[in-house]
C-alpha positions as a printed NumPy array, in Angstrom:
array([[  0.017,  -0.22 ,   0.049],
       [  0.959,   2.915,  -0.569],
       [  0.23 ,   6.889,   0.953],
       [  0.516,   9.995,   0.242],
       [  1.638,  12.898,   3.016],
       [  2.932,  16.643,   1.523],
       [  3.694,  15.346,  -2.262],
       [  6.036,  12.241,  -0.967],
       [  4.757,   8.746,  -1.333],
       [  5.572,   5.855,   1.646],
       [  5.649,   2.746,   1.574],
       [  5.142,   0.655,   5.357],
       [  6.479,  -2.905,   5.299],
       [  4.89 ,  -5.214,   8.551],
       [  7.066,  -8.338,   8.48 ],
       [  6.511, -11.414,  11.035],
       [  9.085, -12.243,  13.235],
       [  8.272, -14.448,  15.653],
       [  5.451, -13.391,  17.584],
       [  6.022, -10.228,  17.031],
       [  5.401,  -7.354,  14.102],
       [  8.915,  -5.664,  12.338],
       [  8.336,  -1.899,  11.492],
       [  9.646,  -0.793,   7.988],
       [  8.594,   2.248,   5.504],
       [ 10.26 ,   3.781,   2.377],
       [  9.898,   6.848,   1.238],
       [  9.622,   8.279,  -2.352],
       [ 10.153,  12.141,  -2.076],
       [  8.168,  14.739,  -4.811],
       [ 11.956,  15.768,  -6.533],
       [ 12.848,  11.719,  -6.495],
       [ 14.603,  11.111,  -3.263],
       [ 14.611,   7.256,  -1.921],
       [ 15.246,   7.314,   1.466],
       [ 14.415,   3.948,   3.534],
       [ 14.148,   4.811,   7.173],
       [ 15.498,   0.337,   8.233],
       [ 13.961,  -1.202,  10.35 ],
       [ 12.006,   1.199,  12.483],
       [ 11.117,  -1.978,  15.884],
       [  9.163,  -4.306,  17.104],
       [  5.56 ,  -4.477,  17.818],
       [  3.58 ,  -7.274,  19.22 ],
       [  0.405,  -6.698,  16.804],
       [  0.869,  -5.828,  12.632],
       [ -2.042,  -2.817,  12.87 ],
       [  0.671,  -1.123,  15.302],
       [  3.911,  -1.947,  13.361],
       [  1.885,  -0.127,  10.033],
       [  0.747,   2.552,  12.196],
       [  3.941,   3.852,  13.94 ],
       [  5.549,   3.166,   9.644],
       [  3.061,   6.01 ,   8.832],
       [  3.889,   8.214,  11.811],
       [  7.859,   7.681,  11.366],
       [  7.369,   8.835,   7.727],
       [  5.1  ,  11.901,   7.765],
       [  7.692,  12.687,  10.335],
       [ 10.964,  12.34 ,   8.547],
       [  8.785,  13.839,   5.458],
       [  7.811,  16.49 ,   7.771],
       [ 11.238,  17.61 ,   9.235],
       [ 10.589,  16.302,  12.733],
       [ 12.607,  14.196,  14.901],
       [ 10.806,  10.193,  14.61 ],
       [ 10.006,   8.365,  17.456],
       [ 10.962,   6.116,  19.519],
       [  9.477,   2.208,  19.114],
       [  8.491,   0.869,  22.075],
       [ 11.452,  -2.184,  21.483],
       [ 14.167,  -2.646,  20.061],
       [ 15.758,  -5.482,  18.258],
       [ 17.719,  -7.661,  19.585],
       [ 21.109,  -7.643,  18.711],
       [ 21.742, -11.138,  15.911],
       [ 24.603, -13.286,  16.839]])
């Protein structure tokens, strides 16, 4: 799904990781600049992960600080 905010195309992505859901987002701005915010964090539900990805992307487009996720991924061993 692609959403638009202030002319930028936002594509949130949620994947399942064990019992958690991982939020990611890609942004394509009007000038053609593409940005991926990478892994944004772990969430208990798909809906929460999706909402956080959208909130992070809109903050990025607006030039505001990115929100902190409630949980961070454990470093891979």
